[in-house]
N, C-alpha and C positions, 0 to 999 in steps of 0.2 A: 936153647940159647936165650938168655936174658936181654931184653931190649932196653937200652938205656935212652934217656932223653936225647942224648947226642946222636945215637944211632937212628933214632926215629926221625930226627931232623934231617939227617943225610938222606934217609929214604924218601922223605916227602919232597925234598927240594926238587928233584928231577920232574916229579909229578906235577908240582906246581908250574914249573917252567912250561910243560907241555900244555897245561890249561890256558896259561896266558897266551902262549903263541897260537893257540887254536881259537882264542877268543877275538884275535885282530880282525876287523872287517876286511873283507876281500872286495877292492874297487872293481867297478866294471871293466872289462878288458884284461884282467889278470889271469894269466895262464899258469897254473902250478906246475905243469909238466915241464915248461920252459924257464919257469921262475922269474917271468917278466911279464910286462903288459902286451898284449897283442898289438901288432902295427894297426893304424887306423886305415880303413879300406879307401882306395882311391876315389871311390864314388862319393865319399863323404867329404873329402878334401876338396874336391871339384865343384861341391854344391855351391860354394860362394861365389866364385868366378862365373857359374852358370847364371845365378841370379844377377849378377853385374851385367852379363851379356845381354840377359832379358830386359834390363833396364835401358840399355843403350838404344834399342830401337825406339822406345817411348820418347827419349830425350832428343833423337833425330826428328821424329814427327813433331815434337813441340816445337823445335827450331824451324822447322819447315812451315808450320802453321803461323808462327810469328813473322817470318819472311813473306808468306803469303798475304798476312794482313798488312805488312808494310807496304808491298806492291799494290795492294788494293787501294790503300789510302793515297799513295802517290798518283795511281791512275785517276782516282776521283779528283785529286787537286788539279791534275792536268786538264781534266774534263771541265771543271769548275773555271779554270782560267781561260780555256778555249771559249766557253759560253759567255764569260765576261767580256772577252774580247770582241765577240761577236755582238754582244748587246751594246758595247761602247760605239761600235761602227754604226749600228742601226740608229742609236740614239743621235749620234753625230749628223747622220744622213737626214734624220726627222728634223733636227734643229736646223740644218741647212736649208731644208725646204720651207720651214716654217719661219726662217729669219727674215725680218723685213729688209727689202732691197731698196726702198725709196720708190719714187715714181719710175713709171716706165720710161719716161723720157730721159731722166737723169741717168739711167742705166744704159739706154741706147747711146747716149751722148758720148759715153766712154770711148767710143771708136771714131769720134769727129776728127778728122785731119788725116785718116788712115787713106794711103794712096789706093788707087784702083789696080787690082791684079786679077787677070782673068783666071779662074780656077783656084784662086786663093782664098783662105778663110782664116785670117789672123787679125789681131788689132792694129798691125802696122800695115797690112796689105790685104785686100779683099775684093771680091766682086759682089755684085748686087745680092745674089742669092746666098753666097757665103756668109755675108753680113748678116742677112735676116736669120740664116741657120743658127748662127752663133748666139744672137740675142735671144731667140725664142728658146735655145736649150738652156742657156744661163738663167733667164729670168722666169720662164714658164715651165722649163724642164720637158719642152715638147721637141722631139727630133723630127726635122724636116729634110727632105732631099735637097742636095746642092744643085737646084735647077728651078728657075721661075716657073717655067711650063708645068713641072711636076707638082710644084706646090699649088698651082692654079687648079689643077685637076684632082688633087688629093681629096679623097672622099671624106675625111674627117672635117674639112673646112665648110662652114656654113655660108652660103652666099648672102652678102649684105647690100642694101640699096646704097646709093650715094649719100642719100639724107640720113641714113642711120649709123653712119660710121663712128666707132668709139676708138679710143687710144689703144694702140696695139693691133688693130685689124691690119691685114695685108692688103695693100692696094697695088694692082697690076696695070701695066702699060704695054702697049705694042700695037697690033693691027688685028683686023677680023680674023686673018689667018695665023697669026702667031703671037704668043706672050714672050716678050723678050725682056722685060724689066720689073722689079718688084721692090716695094719699099714698104714702110710701116707708118700707119697714120698716128698723128699726134693732134692733141687738142688745138683748136685755133685754125682748123682747116689747113694743116700743114702735114708733111710727111718727110721721114728721115730715110735716106737711101745712099747707096754707093753708085756715084755716076762715073762714067768712063773718063770725063774730063777734069772733075774735081774731087774725085774720091768720096768719102763719107761727108754728107752735107745735109742741110734741111731746106726743103723748097715748099712754097705754097701750092696747094692743090690746084689753083687757078693759074699756075705759071703758063705762059704762052706756048712753051715747048711741050710740057707734059699734059697739060690738061686735054688737048685733042687726042692724045694717045691712051687716055684712060680707058680701061676695058672691064673693070669690075674689082669687088673686093671680097675677101674671105675671113671668117672668124673661126679660130681654132680653140678657143677656151670657154 
C-alpha cells in the first residue's frame, strides 16, 4: 500500500496528541485513577487553627502581664500617697512644736477670766490642776496628772528653791500634810493660777493669803 502525505499526516496526528497529553505536568495531589486531585487531609486544614490556638495563650499571658504591671503601678502610687500623707502630718507636728508661741505668760493669760470648776479643764471653766495641765500640754507638750498632789510628787519634776524660781515653774501651796493648790510662776515674783473664788487670775507670791501656804516648787523642763 502506498502511503501518501495525507495518510501519513492522519497516522501521525493521534501519536502527536498522545505525546502532548503525556507531556502535561502532573500537579501534586492529582490521582490519575480517579481523574481528580486528592482531598486535602484534615490534619493539614486544621494546622492553621492550631497555630491560632497556640498564639492565644501567649496573648492572654501578655494581657495578664500588662494588668499586673498596672496593678503594681497603682499600688506604688497608693503607697507613695500614703507616705506623703504621713510625711505631711509629721512635718505639721514638727512645725507645730517649733512654731513660736510667744512668751509663757502671754500663752497662760489666754485663760484669764475662766471660772473655777472642780474637776474641769477648759478655757472657760477649770480647777487649779486642770488649768496647769492645759497650759503645760499646750506650751511645753508635757502631760501632767489632773491633781496638784500628783504633780508635786511627779518624779520628772526637779525641786527648785524659792530664790531660783523661773517663769513656768510650778509653785505649790497647802500644808505640811497636804498639797491642795498649784500655780505657775511668772517673772516679777508673781504666779498665775485658778482660785476657787475668782477663777484664773494673777497673784503676787508675797500675797498675805498664799505666802504662808507656800510648800515648794518643781521644774519639768
